[in-house]
C-alpha positions in Angstrom: 5.5 245.1 122.1 4.5 242.8 119.3 6.8 242.4 116.3 6.0 244.9 113.7 2.8 246.2 115.4 2.0 249.8 115.2 1.9 251.8 118.4 -1.8 251.8 118.2 -2.0 248.0 118.1 0.8 247.1 120.6 -1.5 246.9 123.6 -2.8 243.4 123.9 -6.5 243.1 124.6 -8.2 240.5 126.8 -9.3 238.6 123.7 -5.6 238.2 122.7 -4.9 237.2 126.2 -7.4 234.4 126.0 -5.9 233.0 122.7 -2.4 232.9 124.0 -0.5 229.5 124.1 2.6 228.5 125.9 4.6 230.5 123.4 2.7 233.7 124.1 4.8 235.4 126.7 3.3 238.9 127.4 1.7 241.7 125.4 4.9 242.0 123.5 4.4 238.5 122.5 6.3 236.0 120.4 3.1 234.1 119.4 1.7 236.8 117.2 5.1 237.5 115.8 5.4 233.9 114.6 1.9 234.1 113.2 3.1 237.0 111.2 6.0 235.0 109.9 3.7 232.1 109.2 1.6 234.4 107.0 4.7 235.1 105.0 4.8 238.8 105.7 7.9 240.4 104.2 8.0 242.9 107.0 6.1 241.2 109.8 2.4 241.9 109.7 0.5 244.3 111.9 -1.9 242.0 113.8 -5.0 242.7 115.9 -7.0 240.7 118.4 -9.0 239.3 115.5 -5.9 237.6 114.0 -6.7 234.0 113.1 -4.4 231.1 113.7 -2.2 230.2 110.7 -3.6 227.8 108.2 -1.7 224.5 107.5 -0.5 225.8 104.1 1.1 228.8 105.8 3.0 226.8 108.4 6.4 228.2 109.3 9.3 226.2 108.1 12.0 226.4 110.7 15.5 225.2 110.1 17.1 222.4 112.1 19.2 225.1 113.7 16.2 227.3 114.6 13.9 224.5 116.0 15.7 224.0 119.3 15.9 227.7 119.9 12.1 227.9 119.4 11.6 225.1 121.9 13.9 227.0 124.3 11.8 230.1 124.0 8.6 228.1 124.7 10.1 226.5 127.8 11.7 229.6 129.5 8.8 230.3 131.7 8.8 226.9 133.2 12.4 227.2 134.5 13.7 228.3 137.8 15.2 231.8 137.9 18.8 230.5 138.0 18.1 228.0 135.1 16.3 230.7 133.2 19.2 233.1 133.5 21.6 230.5 132.0 19.1 229.4 129.3 18.4 233.0 128.3 22.1 233.8 127.9 22.7 230.6 125.9 19.7 231.3 123.6 21.1 234.8 122.9 24.3 233.2 121.8 22.6 230.6 119.7 20.4 233.2 118.0 23.4 235.3 117.3 24.9 232.4 115.4 22.0 232.1 113.0 22.1 233.4 109.4 20.7 236.9 109.1 17.0 237.3 108.2 13.4 237.5 109.4 13.6 234.3 111.5 16.7 235.5 113.3 15.2 238.9 114.0 11.9 237.4 115.2 13.7 235.0 117.6 16.0 237.8 118.9 13.0 240.1 119.5 11.1 237.3 121.2 13.9 236.6 123.5 14.3 240.3 124.3 10.6 240.5 125.3 11.1 237.5 127.6 14.4 238.6 129.2 12.9 241.3 131.3 10.3 239.2 133.1 12.2 239.3 136.4 15.8 239.7 137.4 18.1 237.5 135.3 21.2 239.6 135.7 22.7 242.6 133.8 25.2 240.4 131.9 22.3 238.3 130.6 20.4 241.4 129.4 23.6 242.6 127.7 23.9 239.4 125.7 20.2 239.7 124.7 20.6 243.3 123.6 23.8 242.5 121.7 21.9 239.7 119.8 19.0 241.9 118.9 21.3 244.7 117.9 23.2 242.3 115.6 20.0 241.0 114.1 18.8 244.5 113.3 22.1 245.5 111.9 22.1 242.5 109.6 18.4 242.8 108.7 17.2 246.4 109.0 13.5 246.9 109.2 11.8 249.8 107.4 9.5 252.3 109.2 5.8 251.6 109.3 3.5 254.5 108.9 6.3 256.8 109.8 7.3 255.0 113.0 10.2 252.6 113.7 9.7 248.9 113.7 9.0 247.5 117.2 12.3 245.6 117.2 14.0 249.0 117.4 11.7 250.1 120.2 12.4 246.8 122.1 16.1 247.4 121.9 15.8 251.1 122.8 13.8 250.0 125.9 16.5 247.6 127.0 19.1 250.4 126.7 17.1 253.1 128.3 15.5 251.2 131.2 17.8 248.2 131.8 21.0 250.2 131.2 22.7 247.9 128.7 24.7 248.9 125.7 23.8 248.5 122.0 25.7 249.5 118.9 23.2 250.2 116.2 23.7 253.1 113.8 20.4 253.8 112.0 17.8 256.6 111.9 15.1 254.1 112.9 16.9 253.3 116.1 17.5 257.0 116.8 13.9 257.6 116.3 12.9 254.8 118.7 15.0 256.3 121.4 13.5 259.7 120.8 10.0 258.2 121.1 10.8 256.7 124.4 12.0 260.0 125.7 8.9 261.7 124.6 6.7 259.0 126.2 8.4 259.6 129.5 7.9 263.3 129.3 4.1 262.6 128.8 4.1 260.3 131.8 5.7 263.0 133.9 3.0 265.4 133.1 0.1 262.9 133.1 -2.8 263.2 135.5 -5.9 261.0 135.8 -8.9 260.4 138.0 -10.2 256.8 138.2 -12.6 254.9 140.5 -11.5 252.0 142.7 -13.5 248.8 143.2 -15.7 250.5 145.9 -16.4 253.5 143.7 -14.0 255.9 145.4 -12.2 258.4 143.0 -8.5 258.7 143.0 -6.5 261.5 141.3 -2.8 261.1 140.7 -1.8 264.8 141.1 -3.7 265.0 144.4 -1.3 262.5 146.0 1.7 264.9 146.3 3.4 264.1 149.6 3.0 260.4 149.0 5.2 258.0 147.1 2.9 256.7 144.3 3.5 253.4 142.5 1.3 253.2 139.4 1.0 249.6 138.0 -0.8 248.6 134.8 -1.9 244.9 134.9 -4.7 242.5 133.9 -6.1 239.3 135.3 -5.1 237.2 132.3 -1.4 238.3 132.4 0.9 235.7 134.0 3.8 238.1 134.8 1.3 240.5 136.4 0.0 237.8 138.6 3.5 236.7 139.5 4.6 240.2 140.8 1.4 240.9 142.7 2.4 239.1 146.0 5.6 241.2 146.1 3.6 244.4 145.5 1.3 243.4 148.4 4.2 242.7 150.7 5.9 246.0 149.9 2.6 247.8 150.4 2.3 246.3 153.9 5.9 247.3 154.6 5.8 250.9 153.4 2.2 251.9 153.7 2.7 253.8 156.9 5.7 255.6 155.3 3.5 257.1 152.6 3.4 254.5 149.8 0.3 254.4 147.7 -0.1 251.7 145.0 -2.6 252.4 142.2 -3.0 249.2 140.2 -4.9 250.0 136.9 -6.8 247.4 134.9 -8.9 247.9 131.8 -11.2 245.0 132.6 -14.6 245.2 134.1 -15.3 245.1 137.8 -17.1 241.8 137.6 -13.9 240.1 136.6 -11.5 242.1 138.7 -13.3 242.0 142.1 -13.3 238.2 142.6 -9.7 238.0 141.3 -8.4 240.6 143.7 -10.3 239.0 146.6 -8.8 235.6 145.7 -5.3 237.0 145.6 -5.7 238.8 148.9 -4.7 242.2 147.6 -5.3 245.2 149.8 -3.7 248.0 147.8 -5.9 250.2 145.6 -7.1 248.7 142.3 -8.5 251.2 139.8 -10.6 250.5 136.7 -9.9 252.0 133.3 -12.6 250.4 131.1 -12.2 252.9 128.2 -8.4 252.6 128.3 -8.1 256.4 128.5 -5.3 256.3 131.1 -3.6 253.4 129.3 -3.5 255.6 126.3 -2.3 258.6 128.2 0.6 256.6 129.5 1.1 254.9 126.1 1.1 251.4 127.6 2.3 249.0 125.0 2.8 246.0 127.2 2.0 244.9 130.8 2.9 244.7 133.5 4.3 248.2 133.5 5.1 250.2 136.7 5.9 253.9 137.3 7.0 255.4 140.6 6.6 259.1 141.5 8.3 260.6 144.5 6.7 262.8 147.1 7.1 265.9 144.8 5.3 264.1 142.0 8.4 263.5 139.9 8.6 260.3 137.9 11.8 258.7 139.3 11.6 255.1 138.2 9.8 252.8 135.8 9.9 249.2 134.7 9.3 247.7 131.2 8.1 244.4 132.6 7.6 242.2 135.6 9.8 243.1 138.6 11.0 241.1 141.6 10.8 242.3 145.2 14.4 243.4 145.2 13.9 245.2 141.9 10.8 247.0 143.3 12.8 247.9 146.4 15.5 249.5 144.3 12.9 251.5 142.4 11.2 252.6 145.6 14.6 253.6 146.9 14.9 256.1 144.1 11.8 257.8 145.6 13.3 257.9 149.0 11.7 254.8 150.6 14.2 252.6 152.3 
């Protein structure tokens, strides 16, 4: 989720993907958040794929205390998992020590959006959630068009899907939690029919009796690319036990086909060029994964990239061991 973006604008388009820098970290991206700050928005602007880079006169002025934190955020993706775990935890503590305000909240939200790109430990996520909760408590954000600010949704996702604790007493946070619950109910009832790269149609509800992993992804998304080899390996391991993987992209076949061939992917890739299914599942950031058991019940989901072990745990909830 982008900082302050409405639910209608949270999904990052391919054009945004092409303009990302080292600071852009996923569809919930820090880069656009900092552009919002650079534009001087009092409540963090709603930005679209047409957002221009900040002009020199609108350059963000970071304090000496904030600059190393910003550099740390930029460098997280280049670290090994062990180093990233330690760096993420330290950044959470450093951000928590900042004075309250928009910069602190933006940095806390940016760190939260990065912290789920893999498995960096429950204790690390707890520190990140505590920092974001503190930033929101110190600097509450108003609703936008009747919906809670994305920072509340980011925190609510950490609590709901990563099972951390957060102490925030506000109607906006309560509303964010209720929205996530409603989203999951929609995903439980969802059905779709899409075509794969060979033109064959696949319908979700027709796959009862199978364990179905639905994965939303894109060719331009680094975390998506990182988890694909693990998904391929798990498909090979569990295919004969009834695992079906449906990987959904909103890009055109001309871009997806050569990418899939180059990656050596054998699981099913579906095309959603009109984003109808993305909308039905309310996808606000990718990669995003949902697992349905053999009875069609939604039993597990991720809010970001997963590792092999994390996918195995999710599949275990659907009865695959």
